[in-house]
Each structure stands twice: as structure tokens, then as C-alpha cells.
A tleap script that builds the chain and sets N, CA, C and O, in Angstrom:
source leaprc.protein.ff14SB
mol = sequence {
  NMET ASN ILE ASN LYS ASN LYS SER ILE LEU
  VAL LEU THR LEU ILE ALA ALA LEU ASN LEU
  THR ALA CYS ALA ASP ASP GLN VAL GLU ASN
  ALA GLY GLU LYS VAL ASP GLU VAL ILE SER
  ASP THR GLY ASN ALA ILE GLU ASP ALA CYS
  GLU ASN VAL LYS ASP GLU VAL GLY THR LYS
  ASP LYS ASP CCYS
}
set mol.1.N position { 11.091 206.183 23.710 }
set mol.1.CA position { 11.006 206.148 25.234 }
set mol.1.C position { 9.810 205.240 25.603 }
set mol.1.O position { 9.952 204.376 26.468 }
set mol.2.N position { 8.684 205.412 24.991 }
set mol.2.CA position { 7.592 204.462 25.347 }
set mol.2.C position { 7.873 202.951 25.165 }
set mol.2.O position { 7.420 202.105 25.935 }
set mol.3.N position { 8.631 202.676 24.124 }
set mol.3.CA position { 8.964 201.258 23.877 }
set mol.3.C position { 9.736 200.750 25.129 }
set mol.3.O position { 9.361 199.698 25.647 }
set mol.4.N position { 10.801 201.438 25.652 }
set mol.4.CA position { 11.482 201.075 26.890 }
set mol.4.C position { 10.542 200.984 28.132 }
set mol.4.O position { 10.586 200.055 28.938 }
set mol.5.N position { 9.706 202.018 28.201 }
set mol.5.CA position { 8.821 201.924 29.342 }
set mol.5.C position { 7.892 200.684 29.206 }
set mol.5.O position { 7.773 199.951 30.187 }
set mol.6.N position { 7.291 200.427 28.168 }
set mol.6.CA position { 6.461 199.276 27.992 }
set mol.6.C position { 7.197 197.989 28.125 }
set mol.6.O position { 6.597 197.003 28.554 }
set mol.7.N position { 8.585 197.917 27.755 }
set mol.7.CA position { 9.287 196.657 28.053 }
set mol.7.C position { 9.567 196.420 29.556 }
set mol.7.O position { 9.615 195.308 30.082 }
set mol.8.N position { 9.739 197.556 30.155 }
set mol.8.CA position { 9.984 197.489 31.648 }
set mol.8.C position { 8.714 196.997 32.344 }
set mol.8.O position { 8.742 196.133 33.220 }
set mol.9.N position { 7.623 197.578 31.918 }
set mol.9.CA position { 6.367 197.155 32.595 }
set mol.9.C position { 6.109 195.734 32.315 }
set mol.9.O position { 5.607 195.074 33.224 }
set mol.10.N position { 6.386 195.141 31.148 }
set mol.10.CA position { 6.191 193.819 30.763 }
set mol.10.C position { 7.043 192.997 31.457 }
set mol.10.O position { 6.551 191.948 31.873 }
set mol.11.N position { 8.290 193.232 31.702 }
set mol.11.CA position { 9.295 192.574 32.584 }
set mol.11.C position { 8.785 192.454 33.934 }
set mol.11.O position { 8.604 191.328 34.398 }
set mol.12.N position { 8.522 193.535 34.645 }
set mol.12.CA position { 7.968 193.570 35.905 }
set mol.12.C position { 6.738 192.815 36.191 }
set mol.12.O position { 6.595 192.234 37.267 }
set mol.13.N position { 5.720 192.802 35.136 }
set mol.13.CA position { 4.708 191.852 35.209 }
set mol.13.C position { 4.923 190.557 35.090 }
set mol.13.O position { 4.234 189.762 35.729 }
set mol.14.N position { 5.851 190.173 34.305 }
set mol.14.CA position { 6.227 188.700 34.086 }
set mol.14.C position { 6.926 188.324 35.459 }
set mol.14.O position { 6.596 187.236 35.930 }
set mol.15.N position { 7.763 189.009 36.095 }
set mol.15.CA position { 8.423 188.637 37.360 }
set mol.15.C position { 7.244 188.621 38.370 }
set mol.15.O position { 7.167 187.629 39.095 }
set mol.16.N position { 6.455 189.455 38.483 }
set mol.16.CA position { 5.513 189.445 39.446 }
set mol.16.C position { 4.408 188.072 39.274 }
set mol.16.O position { 3.917 187.480 40.235 }
set mol.17.N position { 4.204 187.799 38.095 }
set mol.17.CA position { 3.408 186.540 37.794 }
set mol.17.C position { 4.213 185.326 38.120 }
set mol.17.O position { 3.671 184.368 38.671 }
set mol.18.N position { 5.454 185.317 37.814 }
set mol.18.CA position { 6.316 184.130 38.341 }
set mol.18.C position { 6.450 183.996 39.704 }
set mol.18.O position { 6.527 182.884 40.227 }
set mol.19.N position { 6.488 185.145 40.402 }
set mol.19.CA position { 6.490 185.023 41.824 }
set mol.19.C position { 5.217 184.505 42.392 }
set mol.19.O position { 5.243 183.691 43.315 }
set mol.20.N position { 4.091 184.946 41.876 }
set mol.20.CA position { 2.867 184.461 42.346 }
set mol.20.C position { 2.695 182.841 42.046 }
set mol.20.O position { 2.193 182.114 42.904 }
set mol.21.N position { 3.055 182.428 41.026 }
set mol.21.CA position { 2.862 181.093 40.771 }
set mol.21.C position { 3.963 180.219 41.433 }
set mol.21.O position { 3.936 178.997 41.283 }
set mol.22.N position { 4.814 180.756 42.076 }
set mol.22.CA position { 5.831 180.133 42.880 }
set mol.22.C position { 5.269 179.845 44.256 }
set mol.22.O position { 5.823 178.971 44.922 }
set mol.23.N position { 4.252 180.474 44.737 }
set mol.23.CA position { 3.657 180.307 46.019 }
set mol.23.C position { 3.025 178.879 46.059 }
set mol.23.O position { 2.582 178.361 45.034 }
set mol.24.N position { 2.999 178.335 47.126 }
set mol.24.CA position { 2.415 177.046 47.289 }
set mol.24.C position { 0.868 177.097 47.213 }
set mol.24.O position { 0.294 178.008 47.810 }
set mol.25.N position { 0.191 176.224 46.552 }
set mol.25.CA position { -1.202 176.365 46.361 }
set mol.25.C position { -1.821 176.332 47.793 }
set mol.25.O position { -2.758 177.100 48.009 }
set mol.26.N position { -1.382 175.512 48.791 }
set mol.26.CA position { -2.020 175.487 50.076 }
set mol.26.C position { -2.041 176.755 50.800 }
set mol.26.O position { -3.000 177.100 51.491 }
set mol.27.N position { -0.918 177.489 50.632 }
set mol.27.CA position { -0.798 178.775 51.367 }
set mol.27.C position { -1.708 179.812 50.705 }
set mol.27.O position { -2.219 180.647 51.452 }
set mol.28.N position { -1.968 179.862 49.416 }
set mol.28.CA position { -2.713 180.607 48.643 }
set mol.28.C position { -4.244 180.304 49.069 }
set mol.28.O position { -5.050 181.198 49.327 }
set mol.29.N position { -4.494 179.112 49.102 }
set mol.29.CA position { -5.983 178.576 49.386 }
set mol.29.C position { -6.297 178.964 50.864 }
set mol.29.O position { -7.417 179.363 51.184 }
set mol.30.N position { -5.337 178.843 51.701 }
set mol.30.CA position { -5.497 179.033 53.219 }
set mol.30.C position { -5.680 180.688 53.365 }
set mol.30.O position { -6.475 181.214 54.144 }
set mol.31.N position { -4.912 181.299 52.587 }
set mol.31.CA position { -5.052 182.884 52.711 }
set mol.31.C position { -6.359 183.306 52.042 }
set mol.31.O position { -6.973 184.257 52.527 }
set mol.32.N position { -6.834 182.669 50.959 }
set mol.32.CA position { -8.067 183.032 50.439 }
set mol.32.C position { -9.267 182.557 51.430 }
set mol.32.O position { -10.261 183.278 51.515 }
set mol.33.N position { -9.202 181.595 52.028 }
set mol.33.CA position { -10.173 181.171 52.984 }
set mol.33.C position { -10.289 182.100 54.103 }
set mol.33.O position { -11.403 182.464 54.478 }
set mol.34.N position { -9.127 182.545 54.712 }
set mol.34.CA position { -9.120 183.541 55.731 }
set mol.34.C position { -9.770 184.837 55.383 }
set mol.34.O position { -10.464 185.496 56.157 }
set mol.35.N position { -9.477 185.152 54.113 }
set mol.35.CA position { -10.148 186.556 53.561 }
set mol.35.C position { -11.630 186.269 53.559 }
set mol.35.O position { -12.420 187.121 53.965 }
set mol.36.N position { -12.015 185.143 53.132 }
set mol.36.CA position { -13.555 184.989 52.825 }
set mol.36.C position { -14.196 184.955 54.235 }
set mol.36.O position { -15.331 185.406 54.391 }
set mol.37.N position { -13.473 184.417 55.292 }
set mol.37.CA position { -13.974 184.278 56.642 }
set mol.37.C position { -14.038 185.733 57.158 }
set mol.37.O position { -15.102 186.131 57.631 }
set mol.38.N position { -13.051 186.486 57.102 }
set mol.38.CA position { -13.099 187.797 57.518 }
set mol.38.C position { -14.203 188.650 56.995 }
set mol.38.O position { -14.921 189.358 57.700 }
set mol.39.N position { -14.281 188.526 55.707 }
set mol.39.CA position { -15.297 189.321 54.949 }
set mol.39.C position { -16.732 188.859 55.510 }
set mol.39.O position { -17.608 189.678 55.787 }
set mol.40.N position { -16.866 187.673 55.630 }
set mol.40.CA position { -18.207 187.103 56.145 }
set mol.40.C position { -18.473 187.625 57.648 }
set mol.40.O position { -19.562 188.076 58.003 }
set mol.41.N position { -17.435 187.519 58.421 }
set mol.41.CA position { -17.589 187.931 59.846 }
set mol.41.C position { -17.850 189.418 59.866 }
set mol.41.O position { -18.604 189.891 60.716 }
set mol.42.N position { -17.254 190.173 58.962 }
set mol.42.CA position { -17.485 191.640 59.168 }
set mol.42.C position { -19.033 192.037 58.630 }
set mol.42.O position { -19.745 192.920 59.109 }
set mol.43.N position { -19.334 191.215 57.594 }
set mol.43.CA position { -20.659 191.421 57.072 }
set mol.43.C position { -21.826 191.057 58.149 }
set mol.43.O position { -22.876 191.687 58.275 }
set mol.44.N position { -21.436 189.930 58.889 }
set mol.44.CA position { -22.454 189.551 59.862 }
set mol.44.C position { -22.422 190.629 61.045 }
set mol.44.O position { -23.471 190.998 61.572 }
set mol.45.N position { -21.322 191.058 61.392 }
set mol.45.CA position { -21.242 192.106 62.405 }
set mol.45.C position { -22.063 193.326 62.069 }
set mol.45.O position { -22.874 193.765 62.885 }
set mol.46.N position { -21.887 193.855 60.954 }
set mol.46.CA position { -22.493 194.951 60.406 }
set mol.46.C position { -24.104 194.824 60.543 }
set mol.46.O position { -24.815 195.695 61.044 }
set mol.47.N position { -24.570 193.558 59.999 }
set mol.47.CA position { -25.981 193.309 59.936 }
set mol.47.C position { -26.485 193.166 61.384 }
set mol.47.O position { -27.595 193.644 61.619 }
set mol.48.N position { -25.787 192.549 62.418 }
set mol.48.CA position { -26.100 192.402 63.746 }
set mol.48.C position { -26.206 193.945 64.255 }
set mol.48.O position { -27.191 194.274 64.917 }
set mol.49.N position { -25.279 194.807 63.972 }
set mol.49.CA position { -25.356 196.193 64.592 }
set mol.49.C position { -26.429 196.937 63.990 }
set mol.49.O position { -26.945 197.823 64.670 }
set mol.50.N position { -26.857 196.716 62.801 }
set mol.50.CA position { -27.897 197.285 62.161 }
set mol.50.C position { -29.245 196.830 62.763 }
set mol.50.O position { -30.169 197.619 62.963 }
set mol.51.N position { -29.298 195.599 63.019 }
set mol.51.CA position { -30.528 195.072 63.727 }
set mol.51.C position { -30.657 195.503 65.056 }
set mol.51.O position { -31.788 195.654 65.519 }
set mol.52.N position { -29.575 195.743 65.793 }
set mol.52.CA position { -29.659 196.277 67.124 }
set mol.52.C position { -30.117 197.707 67.174 }
set mol.52.O position { -30.934 198.093 68.009 }
set mol.53.N position { -29.594 198.462 66.295 }
set mol.53.CA position { -30.101 199.856 66.129 }
set mol.53.C position { -31.597 199.948 65.807 }
set mol.53.O position { -32.340 200.749 66.374 }
set mol.54.N position { -31.974 199.131 64.915 }
set mol.54.CA position { -33.340 199.090 64.562 }
set mol.54.C position { -34.306 198.703 65.698 }
set mol.54.O position { -35.414 199.224 65.827 }
set mol.55.N position { -33.814 197.760 66.507 }
set mol.55.CA position { -34.544 197.321 67.763 }
set mol.55.C position { -34.750 198.579 68.685 }
set mol.55.O position { -35.819 198.986 69.139 }
set mol.56.N position { -33.498 199.105 68.862 }
set mol.56.CA position { -33.628 200.281 69.889 }
set mol.56.C position { -34.444 201.392 69.417 }
set mol.56.O position { -35.046 202.049 70.267 }
set mol.57.N position { -34.557 201.714 68.117 }
set mol.57.CA position { -35.269 202.734 67.556 }
set mol.57.C position { -36.713 202.354 67.505 }
set mol.57.O position { -37.576 203.232 67.530 }
set mol.58.N position { -37.019 201.065 67.434 }
set mol.58.CA position { -38.244 200.645 67.332 }
set mol.58.C position { -38.936 200.597 65.978 }
set mol.58.O position { -40.130 200.879 65.874 }
set mol.59.N position { -38.249 200.271 65.030 }
set mol.59.CA position { -38.701 200.366 63.659 }
set mol.59.C position { -39.546 198.974 63.402 }
set mol.59.O position { -39.261 197.970 64.055 }
set mol.60.N position { -40.498 198.963 62.513 }
set mol.60.CA position { -41.281 197.881 62.174 }
set mol.60.C position { -40.447 196.851 61.435 }
set mol.60.O position { -40.480 195.658 61.736 }
set mol.61.N position { -39.663 197.370 60.414 }
set mol.61.CA position { -38.798 196.736 59.452 }
set mol.61.C position { -37.542 196.346 60.132 }
set mol.61.O position { -36.701 197.215 60.362 }
set mol.62.N position { -37.332 195.055 60.489 }
set mol.62.CA position { -36.068 194.628 61.222 }
set mol.62.C position { -35.005 194.168 60.351 }
set mol.62.O position { -33.892 193.892 60.798 }
set mol.63.N position { -35.324 194.070 59.053 }
set mol.63.CA position { -34.347 193.531 58.113 }
set mol.63.C position { -33.290 194.608 57.731 }
set mol.63.O position { -33.686 195.771 57.655 }
set mol.64.N position { -32.042 194.340 57.495 }
set mol.64.CA position { -30.928 195.156 57.215 }
set mol.64.C position { -30.376 194.843 55.868 }
set mol.64.O position { -29.395 195.456 55.445 }
savepdb mol mol.pdb
quit
């Protein structure tokens, strides 16, 4: 039973890998760039919010 399960997992993994390689490189690159941009924007927004809170509280250390 384990052999059949392992074979099934292997087949599904190979199918998934083939599907991923079938994607156009430009689409994958664009998606990756968008993810990077969203992560950077989110990090900047969190840092800005932290700095605003520290300003309002009046802490000496403004770094977040």
C-alpha cells in the first residue's frame, strides 16, 4: 500500500512540476516582481505606522 501511495505522490509531483515549467517565464517573473513589491510596500507601511506611534507617544528612539 505504501508503494502505491508513494507512486501516486511521485506522479502528482511530476505533473505539478511539468505544469509549472509550462508557464511563460515573463508571467512568472511579473508575478514574482508583484509579490516583491507588495511585501516591500507592506513592510514600509508597518514601519511608517510604528514611527507614527512612537512620535505620538513621544519616545526618544524613533527607529522601528
